[in-house]
Short mmCIF file of the C-alpha atoms (twelve columns), coordinates in Angstrom:
data_MODEL
# 
_entry.id   MODEL 
# 
loop_
_atom_site.group_PDB 
_atom_site.id 
_atom_site.type_symbol 
_atom_site.label_atom_id 
_atom_site.label_alt_id 
_atom_site.label_comp_id 
_atom_site.label_asym_id 
_atom_site.label_seq_id 
_atom_site.Cartn_x 
_atom_site.Cartn_y 
_atom_site.Cartn_z 
_atom_site.pdbx_PDB_model_num 
ATOM 1   C CA . UNK A 1   8.415   6.661   -19.683 1 
ATOM 2   C CA . UNK A 2   5.939   8.236   -17.231 1 
ATOM 3   C CA . UNK A 3   7.821   9.611   -14.210 1 
ATOM 4   C CA . UNK A 4   5.956   11.288  -11.401 1 
ATOM 5   C CA . UNK A 5   7.868   13.682  -9.183  1 
ATOM 6   C CA . UNK A 6   7.447   13.472  -5.425  1 
ATOM 7   C CA . UNK A 7   8.647   16.630  -3.670  1 
ATOM 8   C CA . UNK A 8   9.027   16.463  0.123   1 
ATOM 9   C CA . UNK A 9   11.134  18.353  2.677   1 
ATOM 10  C CA . UNK A 10  13.104  15.167  3.266   1 
ATOM 11  C CA . UNK A 11  13.792  14.332  -0.373  1 
ATOM 12  C CA . UNK A 12  12.609  14.829  -3.954  1 
ATOM 13  C CA . UNK A 13  12.504  11.738  -6.171  1 
ATOM 14  C CA . UNK A 14  10.779  10.154  -9.139  1 
ATOM 15  C CA . UNK A 15  8.314   7.278   -9.285  1 
ATOM 16  C CA . UNK A 16  8.999   5.739   -12.697 1 
ATOM 17  C CA . UNK A 17  6.439   3.567   -14.506 1 
ATOM 18  C CA . UNK A 18  7.957   1.684   -17.424 1 
ATOM 19  C CA . UNK A 19  7.876   -1.848  -18.744 1 
ATOM 20  C CA . UNK A 20  11.330  -3.440  -18.509 1 
ATOM 21  C CA . UNK A 21  12.741  -0.805  -16.144 1 
ATOM 22  C CA . UNK A 22  14.065  -3.478  -13.743 1 
ATOM 23  C CA . UNK A 23  16.989  -3.837  -16.137 1 
ATOM 24  C CA . UNK A 24  18.106  -0.198  -15.864 1 
ATOM 25  C CA . UNK A 25  17.691  0.881   -12.250 1 
ATOM 26  C CA . UNK A 26  20.119  3.644   -11.345 1 
ATOM 27  C CA . UNK A 27  21.947  2.812   -8.096  1 
ATOM 28  C CA . UNK A 28  24.072  5.733   -6.776  1 
ATOM 29  C CA . UNK A 29  27.113  5.526   -4.529  1 
ATOM 30  C CA . UNK A 30  29.859  2.929   -4.212  1 
ATOM 31  C CA . UNK A 31  28.922  1.169   -0.989  1 
ATOM 32  C CA . UNK A 32  27.467  -2.265  -0.460  1 
ATOM 33  C CA . UNK A 33  24.008  -2.885  -1.873  1 
ATOM 34  C CA . UNK A 34  21.638  -5.000  0.215   1 
ATOM 35  C CA . UNK A 35  18.709  -6.415  -1.746  1 
ATOM 36  C CA . UNK A 36  15.885  -7.388  0.621   1 
ATOM 37  C CA . UNK A 37  13.409  -9.699  -1.030  1 
ATOM 38  C CA . UNK A 38  11.405  -12.893 -0.708  1 
ATOM 39  C CA . UNK A 39  12.772  -16.163 -2.102  1 
ATOM 40  C CA . UNK A 40  9.947   -16.560 -4.587  1 
ATOM 41  C CA . UNK A 41  10.251  -12.972 -5.836  1 
ATOM 42  C CA . UNK A 42  13.996  -13.422 -6.293  1 
ATOM 43  C CA . UNK A 43  13.471  -16.713 -8.146  1 
ATOM 44  C CA . UNK A 44  10.994  -15.129 -10.522 1 
ATOM 45  C CA . UNK A 45  12.667  -11.795 -11.162 1 
ATOM 46  C CA . UNK A 46  16.393  -12.049 -10.342 1 
ATOM 47  C CA . UNK A 47  17.295  -12.387 -14.011 1 
ATOM 48  C CA . UNK A 48  15.428  -9.166  -14.883 1 
ATOM 49  C CA . UNK A 49  17.118  -7.064  -12.177 1 
ATOM 50  C CA . UNK A 50  20.636  -8.506  -12.533 1 
ATOM 51  C CA . UNK A 51  21.774  -5.990  -15.211 1 
ATOM 52  C CA . UNK A 52  21.072  -3.180  -12.745 1 
ATOM 53  C CA . UNK A 53  23.180  -4.864  -10.054 1 
ATOM 54  C CA . UNK A 54  26.155  -5.660  -12.311 1 
ATOM 55  C CA . UNK A 55  29.460  -4.344  -10.990 1 
ATOM 56  C CA . UNK A 56  28.193  -3.653  -7.468  1 
ATOM 57  C CA . UNK A 57  28.952  -5.431  -4.172  1 
ATOM 58  C CA . UNK A 58  25.510  -6.984  -3.753  1 
ATOM 59  C CA . UNK A 59  24.210  -8.981  -0.793  1 
ATOM 60  C CA . UNK A 60  20.838  -10.718 -0.991  1 
ATOM 61  C CA . UNK A 61  18.880  -10.922 2.258   1 
ATOM 62  C CA . UNK A 62  15.602  -12.850 2.106   1 
ATOM 63  C CA . UNK A 63  12.593  -12.203 4.287   1 
ATOM 64  C CA . UNK A 64  9.925   -14.933 4.779   1 
ATOM 65  C CA . UNK A 65  7.084   -12.511 3.961   1 
ATOM 66  C CA . UNK A 66  3.533   -12.309 5.267   1 
ATOM 67  C CA . UNK A 67  1.899   -9.806  7.628   1 
ATOM 68  C CA . UNK A 68  2.482   -12.051 10.716  1 
ATOM 69  C CA . UNK A 69  6.231   -11.795 10.040  1 
ATOM 70  C CA . UNK A 70  6.232   -8.032  9.598   1 
ATOM 71  C CA . UNK A 71  7.607   -7.544  13.086  1 
ATOM 72  C CA . UNK A 72  10.478  -5.755  14.789  1 
ATOM 73  C CA . UNK A 73  12.254  -9.081  15.398  1 
ATOM 74  C CA . UNK A 74  12.640  -9.603  11.659  1 
ATOM 75  C CA . UNK A 75  14.085  -6.079  11.259  1 
ATOM 76  C CA . UNK A 76  16.651  -6.845  13.964  1 
ATOM 77  C CA . UNK A 77  17.592  -10.148 12.330  1 
ATOM 78  C CA . UNK A 78  18.150  -8.452  8.960   1 
ATOM 79  C CA . UNK A 79  20.191  -5.682  10.589  1 
ATOM 80  C CA . UNK A 80  22.473  -8.245  12.211  1 
ATOM 81  C CA . UNK A 81  23.026  -9.891  8.820   1 
ATOM 82  C CA . UNK A 82  23.909  -6.499  7.353   1 
ATOM 83  C CA . UNK A 83  26.488  -5.910  10.083  1 
ATOM 84  C CA . UNK A 84  27.956  -9.399  9.515   1 
ATOM 85  C CA . UNK A 85  28.318  -8.565  5.812   1 
ATOM 86  C CA . UNK A 86  30.113  -5.284  6.509   1 
ATOM 87  C CA . UNK A 87  27.175  -2.913  6.090   1 
ATOM 88  C CA . UNK A 88  27.866  0.694   7.097   1 
ATOM 89  C CA . UNK A 89  26.640  4.234   6.451   1 
ATOM 90  C CA . UNK A 90  27.706  4.026   2.815   1 
ATOM 91  C CA . UNK A 91  25.407  1.041   2.237   1 
ATOM 92  C CA . UNK A 92  22.126  1.140   0.336   1 
ATOM 93  C CA . UNK A 93  19.012  -1.039  0.538   1 
ATOM 94  C CA . UNK A 94  16.869  -2.125  -2.387  1 
ATOM 95  C CA . UNK A 95  13.401  -3.189  -1.288  1 
ATOM 96  C CA . UNK A 96  12.517  -5.756  -3.953  1 
ATOM 97  C CA . UNK A 97  9.096   -7.223  -3.354  1 
ATOM 98  C CA . UNK A 98  5.555   -6.470  -2.309  1 
ATOM 99  C CA . UNK A 99  4.243   -3.931  0.172   1 
ATOM 100 C CA . UNK A 100 5.304   -5.948  3.224   1 
ATOM 101 C CA . UNK A 101 8.892   -6.130  1.995   1 
ATOM 102 C CA . UNK A 102 8.806   -2.444  1.102   1 
ATOM 103 C CA . UNK A 103 7.470   -1.411  4.523   1 
ATOM 104 C CA . UNK A 104 9.910   -3.577  6.456   1 
ATOM 105 C CA . UNK A 105 12.993  -2.872  4.307   1 
ATOM 106 C CA . UNK A 106 12.182  0.847   4.273   1 
ATOM 107 C CA . UNK A 107 11.954  0.846   8.072   1 
ATOM 108 C CA . UNK A 108 15.263  -0.992  8.312   1 
ATOM 109 C CA . UNK A 109 16.859  1.631   6.040   1 
ATOM 110 C CA . UNK A 110 15.383  4.398   8.222   1 
ATOM 111 C CA . UNK A 111 17.026  3.112   11.398  1 
ATOM 112 C CA . UNK A 112 20.196  1.265   10.271  1 
ATOM 113 C CA . UNK A 113 23.182  3.419   11.293  1 
ATOM 114 C CA . UNK A 114 20.535  6.130   11.920  1 
ATOM 115 C CA . UNK A 115 19.458  6.065   8.293   1 
ATOM 116 C CA . UNK A 116 20.760  4.866   4.928   1 
ATOM 117 C CA . UNK A 117 19.198  5.248   1.458   1 
ATOM 118 C CA . UNK A 118 16.572  2.893   0.076   1 
ATOM 119 C CA . UNK A 119 15.279  2.294   -3.447  1 
ATOM 120 C CA . UNK A 120 11.814  0.859   -3.730  1 
ATOM 121 C CA . UNK A 121 11.254  -1.739  -6.476  1 
ATOM 122 C CA . UNK A 122 7.697   -3.011  -5.935  1 
ATOM 123 C CA . UNK A 123 6.689   -6.344  -7.476  1 
ATOM 124 C CA . UNK A 124 2.979   -6.426  -6.607  1 
ATOM 125 C CA . UNK A 125 0.312   -4.168  -8.016  1 
ATOM 126 C CA . UNK A 126 -0.711  -3.026  -4.534  1 
ATOM 127 C CA . UNK A 127 2.838   -1.992  -3.701  1 
ATOM 128 C CA . UNK A 128 3.296   -0.265  -7.045  1 
ATOM 129 C CA . UNK A 129 0.288   2.012   -6.633  1 
ATOM 130 C CA . UNK A 130 0.425   2.553   -2.880  1 
ATOM 131 C CA . UNK A 131 3.043   1.277   -0.439  1 
ATOM 132 C CA . UNK A 132 6.202   2.013   -2.439  1 
ATOM 133 C CA . UNK A 133 5.415   5.702   -2.965  1 
ATOM 134 C CA . UNK A 134 5.366   8.151   -0.081  1 
ATOM 135 C CA . UNK A 135 7.987   7.052   2.399   1 
ATOM 136 C CA . UNK A 136 5.740   5.347   4.951   1 
ATOM 137 C CA . UNK A 137 7.610   2.445   6.538   1 
ATOM 138 C CA . UNK A 138 6.839   0.273   9.495   1 
ATOM 139 C CA . UNK A 139 6.120   -3.027  11.189  1 
ATOM 140 C CA . UNK A 140 3.159   -4.438  13.087  1 
ATOM 141 C CA . UNK A 141 2.429   -4.944  16.735  1 
ATOM 142 C CA . UNK A 142 -0.061  -7.496  18.033  1 
ATOM 143 C CA . UNK A 143 -2.219  -4.495  18.862  1 
ATOM 144 C CA . UNK A 144 -2.449  -3.283  15.294  1 
ATOM 145 C CA . UNK A 145 -0.915  -2.644  11.906  1 
ATOM 146 C CA . UNK A 146 2.141   -0.430  11.284  1 
ATOM 147 C CA . UNK A 147 2.172   0.943   14.828  1 
ATOM 148 C CA . UNK A 148 5.981   1.136   14.749  1 
ATOM 149 C CA . UNK A 149 7.513   3.009   11.835  1 
ATOM 150 C CA . UNK A 150 8.856   6.193   10.361  1 
ATOM 151 C CA . UNK A 151 8.702   8.382   7.271   1 
ATOM 152 C CA . UNK A 152 11.753  7.532   5.184   1 
ATOM 153 C CA . UNK A 153 11.516  8.680   1.575   1 
ATOM 154 C CA . UNK A 154 13.246  6.504   -1.041  1 
ATOM 155 C CA . UNK A 155 15.824  7.678   -3.558  1 
ATOM 156 C CA . UNK A 156 13.479  6.485   -6.314  1 
ATOM 157 C CA . UNK A 157 10.616  4.115   -7.037  1 
ATOM 158 C CA . UNK A 158 10.948  1.840   -10.095 1 
ATOM 159 C CA . UNK A 159 7.638   0.346   -11.230 1 
ATOM 160 C CA . UNK A 160 7.774   -2.374  -13.921 1 
ATOM 161 C CA . UNK A 161 4.329   -3.626  -15.012 1 
ATOM 162 C CA . UNK A 162 5.997   -6.699  -16.553 1 
ATOM 163 C CA . UNK A 163 6.412   -8.267  -13.105 1 
ATOM 164 C CA . UNK A 164 2.642   -8.454  -12.714 1 
ATOM 165 C CA . UNK A 165 2.462   -11.308 -15.229 1 
ATOM 166 C CA . UNK A 166 3.736   -13.704 -12.537 1 
ATOM 167 C CA . UNK A 167 1.456   -12.283 -9.830  1 
ATOM 168 C CA . UNK A 168 -1.273  -14.653 -8.563  1 
ATOM 169 C CA . UNK A 169 -4.706  -13.488 -9.647  1 
ATOM 170 C CA . UNK A 170 -5.850  -12.925 -6.068  1 
ATOM 171 C CA . UNK A 171 -2.853  -10.636 -5.458  1 
ATOM 172 C CA . UNK A 172 -3.559  -8.780  -8.650  1 
ATOM 173 C CA . UNK A 173 -7.177  -8.137  -7.702  1 
ATOM 174 C CA . UNK A 174 -6.075  -6.987  -4.244  1 
ATOM 175 C CA . UNK A 175 -3.989  -4.280  -5.884  1 
ATOM 176 C CA . UNK A 176 -6.881  -3.208  -8.053  1 
ATOM 177 C CA . UNK A 177 -8.868  -2.333  -4.930  1 
ATOM 178 C CA . UNK A 178 -6.248  0.292   -4.056  1 
ATOM 179 C CA . UNK A 179 -6.651  1.760   -7.546  1 
ATOM 180 C CA . UNK A 180 -10.421 1.878   -7.034  1 
ATOM 181 C CA . UNK A 181 -9.656  3.803   -3.822  1 
ATOM 182 C CA . UNK A 182 -7.655  6.358   -5.805  1 
ATOM 183 C CA . UNK A 183 -10.564 6.894   -8.183  1 
ATOM 184 C CA . UNK A 184 -13.059 7.370   -5.382  1 
ATOM 185 C CA . UNK A 185 -10.950 9.845   -3.421  1 
ATOM 186 C CA . UNK A 186 -9.573  12.043  -6.206  1 
ATOM 187 C CA . UNK A 187 -10.176 11.018  -9.841  1 
ATOM 188 C CA . UNK A 188 -13.666 10.327  -11.142 1 
ATOM 189 C CA . UNK A 189 -12.283 9.610   -14.625 1 
ATOM 190 C CA . UNK A 190 -10.100 6.814   -13.228 1 
ATOM 191 C CA . UNK A 191 -13.080 5.377   -11.400 1 
ATOM 192 C CA . UNK A 192 -15.122 5.496   -14.608 1 
ATOM 193 C CA . UNK A 193 -12.338 3.711   -16.535 1 
ATOM 194 C CA . UNK A 194 -12.249 0.962   -13.906 1 
ATOM 195 C CA . UNK A 195 -16.026 0.643   -14.229 1 
ATOM 196 C CA . UNK A 196 -16.157 0.603   -18.048 1 
ATOM 197 C CA . UNK A 197 -13.031 -1.454  -18.682 1 
ATOM 198 C CA . UNK A 198 -13.201 -4.016  -15.876 1 
ATOM 199 C CA . UNK A 199 -12.971 -7.009  -18.211 1 
ATOM 200 C CA . UNK A 200 -9.888  -5.581  -19.945 1 
ATOM 201 C CA . UNK A 201 -8.230  -4.733  -16.647 1 
ATOM 202 C CA . UNK A 202 -8.850  -8.258  -15.334 1 
ATOM 203 C CA . UNK A 203 -7.425  -9.693  -18.572 1 
ATOM 204 C CA . UNK A 204 -4.208  -7.706  -17.934 1 
ATOM 205 C CA . UNK A 205 -4.480  -5.825  -21.236 1 
ATOM 206 C CA . UNK A 206 -1.292  -3.710  -21.280 1 
ATOM 207 C CA . UNK A 207 -2.690  -0.307  -22.314 1 
ATOM 208 C CA . UNK A 208 -5.395  -0.092  -19.663 1 
ATOM 209 C CA . UNK A 209 -3.223  -1.649  -16.958 1 
ATOM 210 C CA . UNK A 210 -0.465  0.905   -17.577 1 
ATOM 211 C CA . UNK A 211 -3.029  3.719   -17.638 1 
ATOM 212 C CA . UNK A 212 -4.589  2.839   -14.275 1 
ATOM 213 C CA . UNK A 213 -1.200  2.275   -12.642 1 
ATOM 214 C CA . UNK A 214 0.067   5.632   -13.890 1 
ATOM 215 C CA . UNK A 215 -3.101  7.434   -12.747 1 
ATOM 216 C CA . UNK A 216 -2.884  5.921   -9.280  1 
ATOM 217 C CA . UNK A 217 0.830   6.716   -8.907  1 
ATOM 218 C CA . UNK A 218 0.198   10.288  -10.088 1 
ATOM 219 C CA . UNK A 219 -2.452  10.715  -7.404  1 
ATOM 220 C CA . UNK A 220 -0.201  9.295   -4.695  1 
ATOM 221 C CA . UNK A 221 2.718   11.523  -5.788  1 
ATOM 222 C CA . UNK A 222 0.517   14.644  -5.800  1 
ATOM 223 C CA . UNK A 223 -0.924  13.938  -2.350  1 
ATOM 224 C CA . UNK A 224 2.429   13.110  -0.759  1 
ATOM 225 C CA . UNK A 225 3.999   16.216  -2.288  1 
ATOM 226 C CA . UNK A 226 1.266   18.355  -0.738  1 
ATOM 227 C CA . UNK A 227 1.282   16.600  2.636   1 
ATOM 228 C CA . UNK A 228 4.246   14.323  3.403   1 
ATOM 229 C CA . UNK A 229 3.376   13.420  6.997   1 
ATOM 230 C CA . UNK A 230 -0.388  13.045  6.939   1 
ATOM 231 C CA . UNK A 231 -1.116  16.408  8.476   1 
ATOM 232 C CA . UNK A 232 -4.308  16.876  6.522   1 
ATOM 233 C CA . UNK A 233 -4.648  16.066  2.799   1 
ATOM 234 C CA . UNK A 234 -2.714  12.808  2.916   1 
ATOM 235 C CA . UNK A 235 -5.328  11.340  5.235   1 
ATOM 236 C CA . UNK A 236 -7.629  10.943  2.222   1 
ATOM 237 C CA . UNK A 237 -5.413  8.034   1.160   1 
ATOM 238 C CA . UNK A 238 -6.786  6.158   4.182   1 
ATOM 239 C CA . UNK A 239 -10.231 5.645   2.593   1 
ATOM 240 C CA . UNK A 240 -11.120 2.051   3.498   1 
ATOM 241 C CA . UNK A 241 -8.079  1.634   5.714   1 
ATOM 242 C CA . UNK A 242 -9.557  2.500   9.132   1 
ATOM 243 C CA . UNK A 243 -12.003 -0.384  8.918   1 
ATOM 244 C CA . UNK A 244 -9.629  -2.518  6.856   1 
ATOM 245 C CA . UNK A 245 -6.805  -2.336  9.397   1 
ATOM 246 C CA . UNK A 246 -9.210  -3.342  12.153  1 
ATOM 247 C CA . UNK A 247 -10.252 -6.367  10.113  1 
ATOM 248 C CA . UNK A 248 -6.633  -7.369  9.460   1 
ATOM 249 C CA . UNK A 249 -5.762  -7.153  13.151  1 
ATOM 250 C CA . UNK A 250 -8.888  -9.026  14.203  1 
ATOM 251 C CA . UNK A 251 -8.025  -11.882 11.818  1 
ATOM 252 C CA . UNK A 252 -4.351  -11.877 12.901  1 
ATOM 253 C CA . UNK A 253 -3.302  -10.881 9.361   1 
ATOM 254 C CA . UNK A 254 -3.988  -14.420 8.168   1 
ATOM 255 C CA . UNK A 255 -7.325  -14.437 6.312   1 
ATOM 256 C CA . UNK A 256 -7.164  -11.431 4.007   1 
ATOM 257 C CA . UNK A 257 -4.680  -9.715  1.764   1 
ATOM 258 C CA . UNK A 258 -4.286  -6.030  2.568   1 
ATOM 259 C CA . UNK A 259 -6.126  -4.927  -0.555  1 
ATOM 260 C CA . UNK A 260 -9.021  -7.249  0.258   1 
ATOM 261 C CA . UNK A 261 -9.287  -5.743  3.746   1 
ATOM 262 C CA . UNK A 262 -9.271  -2.283  2.188   1 
ATOM 263 C CA . UNK A 263 -12.035 -3.323  -0.204  1 
ATOM 264 C CA . UNK A 264 -14.140 -4.424  2.726   1 
ATOM 265 C CA . UNK A 265 -13.270 -1.168  4.520   1 
ATOM 266 C CA . UNK A 266 -14.377 0.857   1.497   1 
ATOM 267 C CA . UNK A 267 -17.686 -0.967  1.501   1 
ATOM 268 C CA . UNK A 268 -18.263 -0.069  5.171   1 
ATOM 269 C CA . UNK A 269 -17.106 3.558   4.709   1 
ATOM 270 C CA . UNK A 270 -19.344 3.967   1.669   1 
ATOM 271 C CA . UNK A 271 -22.361 2.636   3.537   1 
ATOM 272 C CA . UNK A 272 -21.576 4.882   6.493   1 
ATOM 273 C CA . UNK A 273 -21.322 7.927   4.183   1 
ATOM 274 C CA . UNK A 274 -24.663 7.054   2.613   1 
ATOM 275 C CA . UNK A 275 -26.388 6.668   5.974   1 
ATOM 276 C CA . UNK A 276 -24.922 9.966   7.179   1 
ATOM 277 C CA . UNK A 277 -26.391 11.573  4.021   1 
ATOM 278 C CA . UNK A 278 -22.929 12.667  2.861   1 
ATOM 279 C CA . UNK A 279 -23.101 10.562  -0.280  1 
ATOM 280 C CA . UNK A 280 -26.042 10.196  -2.682  1 
ATOM 281 C CA . UNK A 281 -27.412 6.678   -2.851  1 
ATOM 282 C CA . UNK A 282 -26.726 6.495   -6.591  1 
ATOM 283 C CA . UNK A 283 -23.007 7.188   -6.019  1 
ATOM 284 C CA . UNK A 284 -22.887 4.722   -3.126  1 
ATOM 285 C CA . UNK A 285 -24.415 2.069   -5.408  1 
ATOM 286 C CA . UNK A 286 -21.784 2.800   -8.086  1 
ATOM 287 C CA . UNK A 287 -18.917 2.395   -5.644  1 
ATOM 288 C CA . UNK A 288 -20.291 -0.852  -4.236  1 
ATOM 289 C CA . UNK A 289 -20.878 -2.143  -7.779  1 
ATOM 290 C CA . UNK A 290 -17.316 -1.466  -8.943  1 
ATOM 291 C CA . UNK A 291 -15.818 -3.042  -5.824  1 
ATOM 292 C CA . UNK A 292 -17.918 -6.140  -6.526  1 
ATOM 293 C CA . UNK A 293 -16.723 -6.266  -10.165 1 
ATOM 294 C CA . UNK A 294 -13.189 -6.893  -8.935  1 
ATOM 295 C CA . UNK A 295 -14.203 -9.383  -6.242  1 
ATOM 296 C CA . UNK A 296 -14.922 -11.644 -4.600  1 
ATOM 297 C CA . UNK A 297 -13.708 -10.672 -1.154  1 
ATOM 298 C CA . UNK A 298 -13.006 -13.831 0.915   1 
ATOM 299 C CA . UNK A 299 -15.662 -15.098 3.328   1 
ATOM 300 C CA . UNK A 300 -15.862 -13.122 6.548   1 
ATOM 301 C CA . UNK A 301 -17.928 -15.601 8.559   1 
ATOM 302 C CA . UNK A 302 -17.184 -15.851 12.257  1 
ATOM 303 C CA . UNK A 303 -15.904 -12.312 12.715  1 
ATOM 304 C CA . UNK A 304 -17.341 -10.451 15.693  1 
ATOM 305 C CA . UNK A 305 -18.582 -6.952  14.697  1 
ATOM 306 C CA . UNK A 306 -18.174 -5.681  18.265  1 
ATOM 307 C CA . UNK A 307 -14.490 -6.655  18.238  1 
ATOM 308 C CA . UNK A 308 -13.956 -4.738  14.981  1 
ATOM 309 C CA . UNK A 309 -15.662 -1.657  16.359  1 
ATOM 310 C CA . UNK A 310 -13.457 -1.787  19.452  1 
ATOM 311 C CA . UNK A 311 -10.288 -2.082  17.389  1 
ATOM 312 C CA . UNK A 312 -11.019 1.181   15.626  1 
ATOM 313 C CA . UNK A 313 -9.891  3.061   18.746  1 
ATOM 314 C CA . UNK A 314 -6.336  1.678   18.483  1 
ATOM 315 C CA . UNK A 315 -5.909  2.760   14.872  1 
ATOM 316 C CA . UNK A 316 -3.084  5.246   14.182  1 
ATOM 317 C CA . UNK A 317 -5.626  7.728   12.857  1 
ATOM 318 C CA . UNK A 318 -7.507  7.874   16.161  1 
ATOM 319 C CA . UNK A 319 -6.461  11.067  17.981  1 
ATOM 320 C CA . UNK A 320 -7.402  11.840  21.591  1 
ATOM 321 C CA . UNK A 321 -10.020 9.121   21.448  1 
ATOM 322 C CA . UNK A 322 -11.672 10.554  18.342  1 
ATOM 323 C CA . UNK A 323 -11.910 8.177   15.413  1 
ATOM 324 C CA . UNK A 324 -11.441 9.921   12.055  1 
ATOM 325 C CA . UNK A 325 -13.206 8.348   9.086   1 
ATOM 326 C CA . UNK A 326 -12.452 9.100   5.442   1 
ATOM 327 C CA . UNK A 327 -15.886 9.089   3.785   1 
ATOM 328 C CA . UNK A 328 -16.844 9.729   0.149   1 
ATOM 329 C CA . UNK A 329 -19.051 12.729  -0.551  1 
ATOM 330 C CA . UNK A 330 -18.999 12.183  -4.321  1 
ATOM 331 C CA . UNK A 331 -17.047 9.986   -6.684  1 
ATOM 332 C CA . UNK A 332 -13.711 11.783  -6.781  1 
ATOM 333 C CA . UNK A 333 -14.150 13.545  -3.425  1 
ATOM 334 C CA . UNK A 334 -13.927 12.552  0.230   1 
ATOM 335 C CA . UNK A 335 -14.276 14.233  3.636   1 
ATOM 336 C CA . UNK A 336 -12.623 13.558  6.994   1 
ATOM 337 C CA . UNK A 337 -15.385 12.984  9.544   1 
ATOM 338 C CA . UNK A 338 -15.081 12.412  13.300  1 
ATOM 339 C CA . UNK A 339 -17.465 11.937  16.227  1 
ATOM 340 C CA . UNK A 340 -19.692 9.567   14.291  1 
ATOM 341 C CA . UNK A 341 -22.355 7.797   16.328  1 
ATOM 342 C CA . UNK A 342 -20.823 4.501   17.456  1 
ATOM 343 C CA . UNK A 343 -24.090 2.605   17.102  1 
ATOM 344 C CA . UNK A 344 -24.319 3.671   13.445  1 
ATOM 345 C CA . UNK A 345 -20.726 2.561   12.859  1 
ATOM 346 C CA . UNK A 346 -21.497 -0.832  14.406  1 
ATOM 347 C CA . UNK A 347 -24.608 -1.181  12.269  1 
ATOM 348 C CA . UNK A 348 -22.623 -0.520  9.063   1 
ATOM 349 C CA . UNK A 349 -19.972 -3.067  10.080  1 
ATOM 350 C CA . UNK A 350 -22.691 -5.627  10.794  1 
ATOM 351 C CA . UNK A 351 -24.416 -4.972  7.473   1 
ATOM 352 C CA . UNK A 352 -21.212 -5.421  5.454   1 
ATOM 353 C CA . UNK A 353 -20.239 -8.622  7.268   1 
ATOM 354 C CA . UNK A 354 -23.485 -10.293 6.189   1 
# 
């Protein structure tokens, strides 16, 4: 049972990767347990998680899901339901779903009664390798993604690869883009495995799937342990996200899955790094090739490049008007770069939209 320790000033906890672990989740305390999930997730996986909930006072609260619904109004509605059910400071939340559920339920846990515990149980590949680990929680504004939120570390993260068998293929591929990101930023061996074993990964072969999940979770745990609040090192996890978040906001969170937007963002960032002579053309070609192997990314026709470039300034990672880009300098290494020529940025966006 691989378990990766996350050590932060707020809390130390394990991210556990094990097939069948939904049946043996450890839930501390004696208070009410609020499971926040989506109806379809609950329908598919309630039977698997029920043994872990046996003997506890459990209340299921369902969330409609989708980025457009990841808003403060939904958090308030769920909080009211918790109060109606007798929720108090002894209560605990289980975030049982994809990254949207994890972000929203984690944020609710951070602010309900000024903070109650949360256990993250991610059911999509993207959430397993990214959103569930690290304590970032939040909701969207019309202006941009995750602009309201807090750092609220979970008690534990339970990752069961078995749940991926019911995941739609598009959702599965979206999660694989986040694993590609991990290889580019910190682990050339992982990137190489994704390149060599693409057919096996796409066929869901257990050994390689478990290996790439574990490698990605290890990277996330190491980075968060070193830099909980994105002071420096943790910013490398944003490779592809600066451009990707702009694309999500511009399309009103309706045309792309998060991982697909990140894939597009990695393409732009890689091209930008190449044109800035930070990244050798051969490495840039390799990154673009591997992203394409796990595609396709949905059609991006009709998107205005100028609007995307303008949205970069409202990203959370823009400080004092300076946009910070995470750009690869080699496969397995990235640099934080600011004050990039805006015309060059626009040209790279335009090139990748074609």
